[in-house]
ZALOMI-331763 format. One record per residue: residue in three letters; x, y, z of N, C-alpha, C in turn. Coordinates in steps of 0.05 Angstrom, whole numbers, padded with zeros to 5 digits, always signed. Each point is the difference from the previous one (the first is absolute). Layout:
<pts>
AlaXYZXYZXYZ;...
</pts>
This chain:
<pts>
Met-00194+00524+00152-00014-00014+00007+00018-00031+00013;Asp+00028-00003-00012+00022-00014-00004+00004+00002+00035;Ser-00002+00022+00016+00014+00004+00030-00015-00018+00016;Ile-00031-00001-00008-00019-00019+00015+00007-00026+00008;Phe-00003-00004+00022+00012-00032+00001-00028-00017+00001;His+00004-00018-00021-00022-00016-00005+00010-00031+00004;Glu-00014-00014+00024+00004-00032-00004-00022-00017-00015;Lys+00005-00012-00027-00023-00012-00008-00004-00029+00011;Gln-00022-00011-00007-00005-00020+00019+00013-00027-00011;Glu+00002-00015+00029+00013-00032-00001-00012-00016+00018;Gly-00010-00018-00015-00012-00018+00021-00019+00006+00012;Ser-00006+00000+00020-00025+00020+00015+00007+00010+00024;Leu+00028+00013-00008+00011+00021+00019-00011+00027+00002;Cys-00026+00003-00014-00004+00023+00008-00003+00024+00018;Ala+00000-00011+00031+00002+00010+00027+00037+00011-00007;Gln+00019-00008+00001+00026+00001-00003+00000+00029-00024;His-00015-00006-00025+00002+00022-00015-00020+00026+00003;Cys-00023-00001+00013-00001+00013+00008+00002+00023+00015;Leu+00011-00008+00024+00030+00016+00020+00020+00012-00010;Asn+00014-00015-00019+00021+00005-00011-00007+00028-00020;Asn-00024-00001-00015-00005+00019-00016-00014+00020+00018;Leu-00009-00008+00020-00007+00024+00019+00025+00015+00010;Leu+00016-00013+00006+00029+00015+00018+00017+00007-00026;Gln-00006-00006-00017+00022+00002-00030+00026-00016+00003;Gly-00002-00020+00008+00027-00009-00004+00000-00033+00014;Glu+00023-00014-00006-00006-00027+00006+00007-00008+00031;Tyr-00019+00015+00019-00006-00006+00033-00001-00019+00006;Phe-00016-00023-00007-00010-00020+00006+00004-00025-00013;Thr+00002-00031+00010-00001-00014-00016-00013-00018+00012;Pro-00003-00021-00018-00017-00024+00011+00002-00017+00027;Val+00034+00003+00003+00010-00006+00031-00007+00014+00021;Asp-00002+00022-00009-00009+00022+00023-00024+00012+00009;Leu-00024-00009-00021-00019-00003+00002-00010-00030+00015;Ser+00010-00020-00011-00010-00022+00021+00014+00006+00027;Ser+00020+00007+00015+00012+00007+00016-00021+00013+00020;Ile-00011+00018-00014-00022+00016+00019-00021-00019+00003;Ala-00015-00021-00028-00020-00008+00008+00009-00029+00026;His+00016-00008-00004+00012-00025+00013-00005+00021+00039;Gln+00008+00024-00004+00001+00014+00029-00024-00005+00008;Leu-00016+00014-00018-00033+00007+00000-00013-00028+00015;Asp+00007-00023-00018-00014-00025+00004+00008-00011+00030;Glu+00027+00008+00007+00006-00008+00031-00013+00011+00020;Glu-00008+00034-00007-00012+00015+00021-00025-00008-00002;Glu-00009-00007-00017-00032-00011+00004-00002-00032+00008;Arg+00017-00012+00000+00007-00037+00017+00000+00013+00025;Met+00020+00019+00003-00002+00009+00037-00027+00009+00012;Arg-00012+00012-00016-00027+00016+00002-00018-00028+00014;Met+00003-00020-00023-00017-00020+00005+00002-00025+00022;Ala+00032+00005+00008+00003-00016+00022-00002+00006+00022;Glu-00011+00029+00009-00005+00007+00019-00023-00008+00014;Gly-00021-00013-00023-00018-00021+00012+00003-00025+00008;Gly+00022-00008-00002+00008-00023+00011+00006-00025-00026;Leu+00023-00010-00002+00018-00008-00016-00019-00031-00009;Ser-00023-00005+00015-00009-00025-00004-00029+00000-00012;Ser-00007+00029+00001-00025+00005-00007-00008-00001-00020;Glu-00028-00005-00022+00000-00005-00019+00002+00019-00025;Glu-00012+00028+00011+00013+00019-00019+00024-00002-00001;Tyr+00024-00005+00011+00026+00004-00003+00010-00020-00018;Arg-00018-00024-00002+00012-00027-00009-00011+00007-00034;Thr-00023+00011-00003-00008+00004-00020+00009+00024-00009;Phe+00019+00025+00007+00009+00014-00009+00033-00006-00009;Leu+00013-00023+00017+00023-00011-00013-00001-00007-00035;Gln-00025-00021+00005-00006-00013-00017-00012+00015-00033;Gln+00002+00027+00000-00004+00021-00017+00015+00004-00019;Pro+00008+00007-00022+00023+00017-00010-00002+00026+00005;Ser+00025+00016-00004+00006+00028+00001-00024+00017-00014;Gly-00010+00016+00024-00015+00027-00014+00010+00018-00013;Asn+00027+00000+00005+00020+00023-00014+00016-00007-00022;Met+00000-00020-00006+00017-00004-00030-00012-00034-00002;Asp+00008+00000-00031+00005-00035-00010+00028-00001-00016;Asp-00008-00022-00009+00023-00009-00020+00001+00013-00026;Ser-00021+00011-00017-00008+00011-00023+00012+00031-00002;Gly+00007+00012+00037+00007+00028-00006-00023+00018+00012;Phe-00025-00010+00008-00009+00014+00016+00006+00013+00032;Phe-00006+00029+00002+00007+00014+00027-00024+00006+00002;Ser-00008+00003+00025-00024+00014+00013+00008+00031-00002;Ile-00034+00012+00009+00010+00025+00011+00015+00010+00016;Gln+00005-00018+00026+00010+00009+00021+00032-00002+00000;Val+00006-00019-00026+00031-00003-00003+00003+00033-00016;Ile-00011+00005-00018+00003+00021-00011-00001+00024+00012;Ser-00020+00000+00024-00003+00027+00023+00026-00004+00023;Asn+00004-00025+00003+00031+00004+00015+00024+00007-00022;Ala+00004-00008-00019+00022+00004-00023-00002+00037+00000;Leu-00020+00011+00001-00002+00031-00004+00003+00011+00027;Arg+00001-00016+00025-00006+00012+00017+00034+00004+00017;Val+00023-00014-00019+00028+00011-00003-00004+00024-00004;Trp-00010+00004-00026+00014+00025-00010-00017+00027+00014;Gly-00019-00004+00023-00010+00014+00014-00032+00007-00014;Leu-00013-00018-00011-00023+00005-00029-00010-00018+00011;Glu-00037+00017-00001-00019-00016+00011-00021+00001-00019;Leu-00017-00022+00001-00019-00008-00017-00027+00015+00007;Ile-00021+00013-00015-00020+00003+00006-00024-00012-00016;Leu-00021-00012+00012-00011-00008-00031-00022+00029-00001;Phe-00001+00001-00027-00007+00019-00028-00035+00000+00014;Asn-00015-00014+00000-00028+00000+00001-00008+00002+00023;Ser+00017+00003+00022-00004-00005+00033-00020+00021+00000;Arg-00021-00003+00027-00012+00031+00003+00015+00021+00011;Glu+00030-00006+00014+00011+00017+00014+00022+00016-00026;Tyr+00003-00017-00014+00015+00018-00021-00011+00017-00023;Gln-00028-00012-00004-00014+00013-00014-00015+00027+00007;Ser-00004-00002+00029-00006+00024+00020+00020+00025-00008;Leu+00021-00010-00003+00019+00025-00007+00002+00020-00023;Met-00015-00015-00023-00010+00012-00023+00033+00012-00008;Ile+00016-00017-00005+00027+00004-00012+00000+00001-00028;Asn+00006+00015-00019-00004+00000-00022+00027-00028-00005;Pro+00000-00021-00013+00011-00020-00014+00035+00017-00006;Val-00009+00019-00015+00025+00007-00012+00021+00007+00013;Asn-00008+00013+00028+00011+00009+00019+00021-00022+00020;Glu-00008-00025-00014+00015-00026+00018+00023-00003-00016;Lys+00016-00020+00013+00028-00007-00017+00002-00020-00012;Ala-00016-00020+00011-00004-00031-00013-00020-00013+00009;Phe-00005-00025-00018-00028-00011+00010+00015-00036-00010;Ile-00014-00017+00014+00003-00024-00003-00019-00020-00006;Cys-00010-00014-00021-00028-00008-00009+00006-00035+00004;Asn-00019-00016+00005-00001-00023+00006-00027-00013-00022;Tyr+00004-00020-00012-00024-00014-00015+00012-00025-00007;Lys-00023-00017+00015+00013-00030-00005+00028-00011-00001;Glu+00004+00011+00026+00028-00014+00011+00020+00022-00017;His+00000+00015-00015+00024+00017-00017-00008+00028+00012;Trp+00028+00009+00007+00005+00022+00007+00013+00029-00016;Phe-00005+00017+00002+00015+00018-00021+00002+00029+00013;Thr+00018+00017-00011+00001+00025+00011+00003+00024-00014;Ile-00025+00021+00004-00001+00026-00012+00011+00020+00019;Arg+00020+00020-00019+00018+00014+00019+00006+00024-00012;Lys+00009+00024+00012-00001+00026-00012+00029+00004+00002;Leu+00008+00005-00021+00031+00011-00002+00003+00028-00009;Gly+00010+00013+00007+00001+00027-00007-00021+00012+00001;Gln-00015+00011-00021-00028+00009+00002-00025-00011-00021;Gln+00013-00030+00007-00018-00016-00028+00001-00031+00016;Trp-00031-00003+00000-00004-00034+00008+00008-00027-00025;Phe+00010-00018+00014+00009-00020-00023-00015-00024+00013;Asn-00015-00017-00014-00003-00028+00005+00024-00018-00008;Leu+00004-00012+00027+00026-00017-00004-00011-00030+00002;Asn-00020-00006-00013-00006-00027+00004+00019-00015-00016;Ser+00010-00025+00022+00025-00017-00020-00015-00014-00023;Leu-00027-00003-00004-00010-00015-00019+00007+00025-00029;Leu+00003+00014+00002+00005+00013-00016+00027+00007-00013;Thr+00010+00002-00028+00021+00003-00005+00021+00029+00001;Gly-00016+00016+00019+00015+00025+00002-00013+00011+00016;Pro+00004+00024+00015-00013+00023+00019-00024+00007-00026;Glu-00029+00008+00015-00024+00015-00013-00003+00026+00015;Leu+00009+00015-00013-00011+00028+00004-00031-00005+00008;Ile-00010+00026+00025-00021-00005-00001-00008+00034+00005;Ser-00013+00021-00015-00007+00025+00008-00014+00001+00027;Asp+00006+00026+00009-00015+00009+00024-00029+00001+00003;Thr-00014+00006-00030-00024-00005-00006-00010-00026+00000;Tyr+00012-00022-00002-00015-00023+00000+00004-00018+00020;Leu+00016+00008+00022+00011-00025+00018-00012-00003+00018;Ala-00022+00023+00009-00021-00002+00025-00022-00028-00019;Leu-00004+00010-00025-00021-00016-00011+00012-00031-00007;Phe+00032-00002-00005+00007-00025-00004-00002-00016+00035;Leu+00000+00014+00020+00001-00013+00021-00023-00008+00005;Ala-00023+00015+00001-00027-00012+00001-00005-00025-00028;Gln+00006+00008-00017-00002-00031-00023+00013-00019+00011;Leu+00019-00008+00011+00021-00016+00014-00021-00011+00018;Gln-00008+00016+00024-00018-00005+00024-00025-00022-00013;Gln-00010+00021-00023-00030-00014-00006+00005-00024-00015;Glu+00026-00009-00010+00005-00021-00013+00013-00024+00025;Gly+00003+00011+00022-00002-00016+00023+00029-00003+00019;Tyr+00014+00028-00020+00032-00003+00012-00004+00010+00042;Ser+00018-00007+00011+00010+00011+00024+00021+00024-00009;Ile-00007+00021+00012+00018+00024+00001+00011+00010+00023;Phe+00024+00003+00011+00013+00004+00021+00020+00033-00003;Val-00001+00016+00007+00013+00025-00001+00026-00006+00016;Ile+00024+00014-00006+00016-00001+00006+00012+00020+00019;Arg+00004+00000+00027+00010+00020+00015+00024+00001+00013;Gly+00012+00025-00004+00039+00006+00008+00013+00006-00015;Asn+00023+00007+00000+00020+00010-00013+00011-00031-00024;Leu+00001+00007-00025+00003-00022-00016+00035+00007+00004;Pro+00021-00024-00008+00025+00004-00001+00013+00018-00020;Glu+00021+00016-00010+00000+00016-00018+00004-00022-00029;Cys-00002+00010-00026+00010-00022-00018+00002+00029-00024;Glu+00017-00007-00020-00001+00008-00023-00017+00014-00020;Ala-00016-00021+00002-00028+00010-00015-00018+00020+00010;Glu+00003+00003+00031-00018+00027+00013+00021+00020+00000;Gln+00021+00006-00006+00023+00016-00006-00006+00017-00032;Ile+00005-00024-00016+00002+00012-00025-00036+00008-00013;Leu-00027-00011+00005-00020+00004+00000-00004+00023+00019;Gly+00010+00012+00025+00000+00019+00011+00002+00028-00016;Ile+00016-00006-00021+00010+00028-00019-00006+00001-00027;Met-00017-00023-00007-00008-00003-00026-00029-00015+00000;Arg-00009+00002-00021-00028-00018-00007+00005-00019-00022;Val-00011-00020+00007+00008-00023-00024-00031-00005-00020;His-00004+00002-00022-00022-00008-00017+00003-00030-00017;Gln-00016-00015+00002-00004-00021-00007-00013-00011-00025;Gln+00013-00005-00021-00019+00003-00028-00009-00026-00004;Gln+00003-00020+00010-00009-00029-00007+00001-00012+00037;Arg-00024-00004+00002-00004-00025+00032+00010-00020-00010;Pro+00011-00017+00024+00015-00020+00009-00017-00023+00000;Arg-00003-00021-00018-00019-00022-00002+00003-00016+00020;Leu-00012-00016+00003-00005-00022+00025+00022-00023-00013;Ile+00017-00017+00019+00014-00015-00009-00009-00023-00010;Gly+00000-00011-00020-00001-00020-00021-00033+00005-00004;Glu-00015+00029-00003-00020+00009-00011-00004-00021-00033;Glu+00016+00014-00010+00007-00005-00030-00003-00033-00006;Glu+00016-00015+00014-00016-00028-00002-00018-00009+00005;Ala-00016+00011+00033-00020-00008+00004-00026+00010-00023;Gln+00004+00020-00009-00018+00005-00023-00002-00015-00020;Thr+00021-00007-00014+00007-00018-00015-00015-00032+00006;Lys+00004-00006+00023-00015-00023+00007-00026+00000+00001;Met-00011+00021+00011-00033+00006+00001-00013-00001-00029;Gly+00018+00011-00021-00020-00011-00024+00003-00027-00007;Phe+00019-00019+00006-00014-00027-00002-00014-00020+00020;Gly-00013+00017+00020-00017-00010+00013+00009-00006+00029;Val+00018+00013+00009+00015-00008+00025-00030+00016+00025;Glu-00021+00019-00011-00009+00012+00020-00024-00021+00006;Asp+00001-00023-00018-00022-00026+00008+00015-00019+00023;Glu+00030+00008+00005+00014-00017+00024+00004+00012+00017;Val+00010-00016+00024-00001+00001+00031+00022+00016-00003;Val+00009+00029+00011+00026+00010-00005+00008+00007+00032;Asp+00021-00002+00003+00022+00004+00030-00015+00027+00004;Glu+00013-00001+00031-00008+00032+00016+00018+00019-00012;Asp+00024-00003-00011+00016+00015-00011-00004+00012-00029;Glu-00016-00013-00016-00020+00011-00025-00019+00011+00007;Glu-00020-00010+00024-00018+00014+00005+00012+00028+00011;Leu+00012+00008+00018+00011+00019+00009+00010+00022-00024;Lys+00012-00009-00022+00010+00019-00017-00026+00004-00020;Arg-00024-00017+00002-00015+00010-00015-00022+00021+00018;Ala+00000+00000+00021-00009+00019+00014+00005+00021+00005;Leu+00033+00004-00001+00015+00025+00004-00004+00009-00035;Ala-00002-00013-00020+00001+00011-00031-00030+00013+00006;Leu-00016-00009+00013-00032+00009-00002+00000+00029+00014;Ser+00016+00006+00019+00008+00027+00014+00010+00013-00012;Arg+00014-00002-00016+00022+00011-00014-00015+00009-00031;Gln-00016-00009-00005-00013+00010-00023-00009+00028+00002;Ala-00009+00010+00021-00013+00032+00005+00028+00012+00000;Met+00018-00003+00004+00022+00015+00001+00021+00002-00023;Asp-00011-00016-00023+00015+00000-00019-00003+00028-00022;Val+00013+00018+00011-00008+00032-00010+00033+00013+00005;Glu+00005+00014-00015+00022+00010-00009+00003+00040+00011;Asp-00020+00008+00003+00000+00025+00000-00022+00003+00036;Glu+00011+00027+00009-00022+00011+00025-00023-00002-00010;Asp-00005+00014-00018-00035+00009-00012-00014-00026-00006;Ala+00015-00024-00012-00021-00024-00004+00001-00020+00028;Asp+00028+00008+00014-00008-00014+00035-00021+00015+00018;Leu-00013+00020-00009-00008+00021+00020-00038-00009-00012;Arg+00003-00009-00025-00026-00003-00014-00006-00028+00017;Arg+00018-00017-00009-00008-00031+00008+00001-00002+00035;Ala+00008+00016+00017-00005+00010+00029-00021-00001+00002;Ile-00013+00031-00013-00033+00006+00001-00018-00021-00004;Gln+00010-00008-00028-00023-00024+00001+00002-00021+00017;Leu+00020-00009+00010+00002-00020+00017-00011+00004+00023;Ser-00001+00019+00010-00012+00016+00025-00027+00000-00002;Ile-00015+00006-00026-00031+00001+00002-00009-00031-00001;Gln+00013-00016-00016-00005-00024-00004+00000-00015+00030;Gln+00016+00006+00026+00003-00009+00021-00024+00004+00019;Gln-00011+00035-00011-00021+00011+00017-00026-00019-00007;Gln-00009-00001-00030-00021-00012-00016+00002-00023+00019;Ala+00024-00020+00006-00002-00024+00010-00008+00001+00032;Gln+00011+00019+00011-00005+00003+00024-00008+00023+00013;Pro-00027+00006-00003-00018+00023+00003+00003+00008+00020;Asn-00007-00014+00028+00007+00006+00029+00021+00010+00008;Ile+00026+00000-00016+00025+00010+00010+00009+00028-00013;Pro-00002+00023+00020+00009+00025-00012+00021+00003-00019;Gln+00002+00015-00023+00012+00004-00020+00023+00020+00012;Gln+00027-00012-00002+00021+00020+00006+00007+00021-00022;Ser-00003+00024+00016+00003+00026-00016+00023-00001-00011;Asp+00021-00012+00005+00024+00006-00012+00017-00016-00015;Thr-00004+00003-00026+00010-00021-00019+00037-00007+00005;His+00002+00022+00008+00034-00013+00000+00008-00015+00022;Ser-00025-00006+00016+00007-00026+00026-00006-00023-00022;Thr+00017-00018-00005-00008-00032-00011+00003-00016+00017;Ser-00008-00232+00153-00032-00001+00005-00006-00023+00020;Asp-00015-00010+00007+00011-00015+00026+00026-00010-00005;Ser+00011+00007+00017+00025-00005+00010+00022-00025-00015;Gly+00015+00006-00021+00006-00025-00007+00028-00007+00019;Glu-00010-00032-00004+00025-00014+00013+00014-00015-00013;Gln+00009+00001-00028+00020-00023-00010+00014+00020-00021;Ser+00027-00010-00007+00017+00016-00012-00002-00016-00028;
</pts>
C-alpha cells in the first residue's frame, strides 16, 4: 500500500487531490487549475461578447463571479475535464443512457471520479485491485471486485455524480508493483478527523449547525458502514443484502443478475 500515491485533504482543494490521486503523482497544483479556469472564463467571455459588448446579457455576465473557480479552491467539472484532456483522458457520465446501454461491468473499467456537494474523489484500479482514493480518508481503501458495482450504485443513491475515466493513464509505481502482487488490508482507513467528530457528537454537536466539510464526512461515514468488513465472504453477504434492499425499495427496476457488478452531472469541485 505504501507505493500508492494518496494526497490527503488540504483546505478545499479536493479537485487537485482527485486529479493527482487519479494520475498517481503531483501532476497538478492550484496554480495549474486556476490557469485552466481563467482560460475557460475568457473563452466564455468571448462567446458572450459575440452578442455585442453593450448587450444586457454581456454586462450581466461580466458582473457574475467565475463559474469555473472561486477563492475557496472550488474547480468546475469543465476545469477537471480540460485538465484530463491534457493526458488524453475523457470523462463519461456513468449513469448516462449512452454509457448504460453498453452494459459494461464496472470491474472492467480503469477508474472513476465522484462528486458530492463540491467534493471530488477518485476510485481507481491499480494492478488487479480497486482502491478508494478519497482525500478525506487517512489512506487508500481497498474495494473488492464483489462490492465495486454495488458501492457505485450506493453512491448514486446518495446523490453522487460518477464519471468513468477513458484513455491511457500514465504509468506509475503502484501499477507496476500491484500488477505482480495482491495486497490485503487488515484495517480500513478512517475518515480524517473521524474520531474527533465522534467524540464531539457525544457532547451534543448533533444539535448544532455543522459546516459542509463535517456534513461530507458524516455522509461518507454512512456510505462506508456497509463496507466495514475484512473478508470476501462477508463482503459478498453484505453485497447481496444491499442488492435485495435496493430491489425492495425500487420494485420497478429489474434486479442485476451479476453480484460482481457494484448523477445528475456534478459541476463543482
